[in-house]
N, C-alpha and C positions, 0 to 999 in steps of 0.2 A: 622248144630249149632256148636256156637261157646264153649269149651271144657271149664268144670270151674275148676279149683284145686281144690278148694273141694270135683269134684265126688271122687277120687282115697282112702278121707281122710278117707271121709265119709265111703265107700263099706268098706274100711278094718277093720271100727270100730264096722262093721253088727253083731246082733249077738251073742252080746262080753256080754249079759244080763243088758243093760244101755242102758238109753233113749238117745238118738239123739235128739240135744236142736241145730233150725236154724233161724239164726236173723237175720234183714237185712230190709231196708227203702224200702217199699212198690214198687215194679215193680222191684227190681234186680234182679227178676229171680231163689227165691227160690222153688220154683212151676216145674219152667221149668227145675230144678237142680233133684228134685225129681220125676219126670216122668222119664229120664232118668234112674233112677236106678229103677224104680220098675214100669213105666205103662206095661211093658212085665207081670209081675208078677200077678198074675190071685190067690192067696193067697195074695196079700196085700190090706187094706179094707182102702178107702181113705173116710175121714170125711170134712166138712167144716166149722168153726166155724161160717163164716156169713151166715150159714141158720140159720132157726130157728129149724130145726128137729135135725140136728148134740149137738143145745144146752142144746133141753131136753132129750139126751141120759146120761149127761151127769149134768144132774140137779141135779136127786135124784141117780146116778149112785153109787152102791155096788158091790162087787165080782164077787156078783154071777149073776147081773144083766150084768157086763160087761163080766162074760165067756160065756153066752150065746147068746149077739153080735158079738164075736169077735170065735167063734167057728167057725173051720175050717180053717180062718186066718193063720199065720203068721205074718204081718205086719199089726200096726195099721200104720196109715200118717195124723198127723190132722194138717191140715192148718189155719192161723189166730187162734193158741191158744188162745193168747190174750182174745180172747173174755169171754172164757170159765168162769167161777168165782170158788174162791179156785180150780184152777188149777195143782197145786201143788201138793195138796194133791190126785187130780186125776189120776193123773199119777204117783202117788207114790203105791196108788195101784191097780195099772197096772204093772208099773214095779213087785211089790213085790210077786203081789199074781197069775199073767199071768207070766212066766216070757220066758213062748216058744213066747211069741209073739213079735213079735220088735217094742216098741214105737220108731215113728220117729215124733217132732213136729217141726213147722215154727210158727215166730210170728213176725212183724212189728215194736212191741212196746217193746222197753224192759223197760220200764217203768211197766208194766202190769207185763208181762209175767216172766221176768228176777229176780223179786223183789217175784214174787211168786215159784217159782220154784228153788231156792239158797238151803231153810234150807229142805223143805221136800224131795227133792232130792239128797240131798250131797251123795254126792260116787254110785250115784247113776245117772250121766249123762255126756256126751262129749259134750262140747256147744261153736259151733260155730258161726261166723257173716261172710252173704256174702252181699258182696260192689258190685255196680258199674262194671264192669267185667275191671279189673287189664289191666295195662298194659301187664306184664307177661302174661296173656293169652292170648291177641292181638296179643301180638307174634307169640307163638305157633301155632296160628291160621294163620296170617296174614305172615309172615317173620318178623324178624327187619327192615328191610331196609325198607319196605311200611310201618312201623308205625311210623319209623320217621320223615319220609315225611309225615303222619298225624300229626302231633303233632301240627303243628297250629289249626286245624281243631278239634283237644280234646279241647287247651286252650278255643274253645271259645263253642261246643255244648256239650265236657262231653265224658260219657262213658255212660251213663242206654244201657241196650242190645237195647229196641228198635231203639233208635238214634243211633244207630251201624248198624243195620238191614233194616230200613226206611231210607236210606239213599235221601236227600231233604225233607226232611216231621221236619226237627229237630228242626226249633221252635215252629211246632205246636203240638208236642210230647212233650214237654219243659212244655209250656206253661199250657199244661192240666195236667203232671207231677208236676209244681207246684201250679197250682189252686186249685186241690184235691184230688191227691195221699198224698200229703205227711204230712195231715196235718189231716188227716181222725180220725186216732186214739185220737189225742189232743183233738179236736177239740170236739168226742163223751165221753170219760173216763174224763176230764176236766172240759167237762163244760164250756168251754170259755164262757165270757158276750160278752165281745168284738173284735171275729176275727180278725177285719181291726188293730186292734193295731199285732198283731199275724205277720201278714204282713210287716204290717210300720218297725216295727222291722227288720225280715228278710231283708228289702229291704236295712236299717240302719247300720245293721251286713257286708250285700252281699258290699258296699261303703264302710268299712274300712276293706279290708283283708290285713293281713299282718301290723297293728298297735292296738295299744293295744287302748284294749273294756273297758270306762267306764261306768259302770253302771247307776252312776249321768248320765251322761252325756242323754245317752239313755232314763233315767227318763223324763228329761228333753226336747226330743228332742216330745216325744211320747205322758204327760202325765202321765203318770205314775210313782208307788212311786219305791221304789231301788227294793223290797224283791221281788214287781211282774215280773219285769226284768229280777233281776236271773232268778226267778221259770218258765218261757217261756223258758229263753236261755238253763235252764236244762232240758225244755220239747224238746226242738228240740235237743241235742245232743242224750237225750233215744229216740228220731223218729229216729237219725243215718238221720237228715237232717245237723248240726253242730256237729264239735269237740275243742274242747280247747283247747291251750297249756298255759301252769303254766311259770312263770319269776322263773329261776332259782336262786338262793341265798343260801350261804352256809358262808359265812363267810367276806363278805365287807361291809361296812356301807352305800358305795353307793350306791351299788347294787340296783334293784327294786326288791319291794320281793312281791307285793303282784297283779301286773298288770296281763290283762291275754292276748292271742291275739285267733282268735279264727277264723276257717274256715271252707269253705264247702267243706263234703265227694265228691260233685260233680261240675266242674266248668258250664256245661250246666245249674244247676237248679239255681246258683247264677246271671249267666249273663240272665236268663228268668226274675232273679228277677225285673234286675236293664235293662230289653230289651235292653241290651247291645252288639249286636252280627256283629257287628264294625270287619274283617280281622282284626286280630292281627298284621300288619304293623300298624295300622292307631291307633293304642290303644295307648293310656298315661298309662296304667295301666297294661300293659304288663307282668310286673315287678310284682306286687303282684300276676298275675294270674302264674304266671312262679310257687312265692313261695308255693303257694297253691296247684295246680297242683303236686308238689316233693311230697311236707310232705302227701299230701293224699295218694299221689301210694306209698311210703315208707312205710305208714299204711296199705293198702293192704299186701303190699309184706311181713313185718315181722308178724303178724297175720297170712297170712298162711301156712309160713313159720317157726314158730313159736319161731320167734328173739324178747325174752321175756325184755322190757326197758325202760326206765324211759326218759320217752319225753319231752320240755321244749325250752326258747326260752331266751337270754339273753341280757341283758341291764341296763344302770345305769345311773345315773344321769344325768352324763355329757354327754349324746348319743352313748357310748362303747356301741357295737351292732352285735352280732352272732344270725343268721337269726335259726339256729335248734341246741337244743345240744341233744344225746341218750346217756344215761347213762346206760351202761351193762358192764358185765365181770369186776368190780371194776372199767371201766376205763371212762373216758368221751369219748365221738365224736364231735367232733364240725363243722358245714357246713357252710355254706355261699353260697346263691344260687344265679348266678350270669345269667339274659339269654343269655345277650353279651359277649360273650368267651373271647373276649380281652378288657374287664374291669379285669384289677386287684383285688383282697381283700386282706386283708390283717387280719392278727390274730389281734385281742389286745393287746396289751403287756400288759395290767392290767391284764385280763383274764390268761394269758398266767405264767405271774408269780404267781399269786392266785390257779392255778390250772393248776400244769407242769404236771402231769399223765393225758395228754389229747393228741386227736392225731386231727388235722384238715385236711379238704378238698373244696375245690372249688365244685359245681356239675351246669357247662353248658350245653348245649345243647349238646355238643361237646361228653360230656361222663357221662351224665343223666341215658341210660339202662344201664348202671354197678354199679349204686346206688339202683333201681327199681326193677331189675330183676334177676334171677340166667342165 
């Protein structure tokens, strides 16, 4: 089994008097991670909120009833906790009234789980996100040289756990993921009347990675109003399918201010949506794939290593641009991503003049491992 970085992190936080919340898209390995921590623990009670009897336990939950159910257990693990109504209040009851039981919960839907637990569990939880397997985790498992050799494969098929472990079946696995698992929470909770529009929106976004996204243009393509497009994008972001970069702007009139770029957490899902599994050597979109891959892997790296920053892209109306900017420690760190290491990249003089307190680096296949792993 590929060891996950969060295994050690969560293990260190156990029995600290706080709930542990593990969020992430379906099939990223949340349950497998928890089994690696608790499977041999005879005093761990496992409940799955996808099952009716688990929902019934929490339907009329009281401290007395929960104490009776948890008697003899030291750990309560609740999978797919977003299914539980008023889940935050139920979990608060456990952490406050049954402090000798460690509560651990997983959720694949941030818009239900995170929104409901933040206020009730303020100061009572540690919250983590589990992504598809990261470059850093794969290097630890396979070695750096192997992973560098596998880069074209990762750009094509991504790094969902089952994709990694079931070599030869990547296309079938990704199609199953893209067809069912990823949208299950949205379709169930939001009662979307036209799920085909959601799929078409994702396909449109998949073709626009690396470019600014216009809600108005997407709405015209899909015959949806701007507000519905924005709502769907927010839901896809809150279920960990996509993420957004906003435009960086401080003081230049010609900077783009309201534009956004959208990327996929996993390129296998992106390529499945467009049915494009051609080798990278034959692809015209390899530059966009490279940009998406690096930003996604950097996001994983920063989250797992607790590097706190604001992230942006930068572009002006006269097409001066920077692929990626991190704002941290009071400084700006600007990056350009080039698939061809021989292709030179220069930092805009306009940016240099406007933001002198910056650092700049070009990330290519020759040096990317330093950017996305320790």
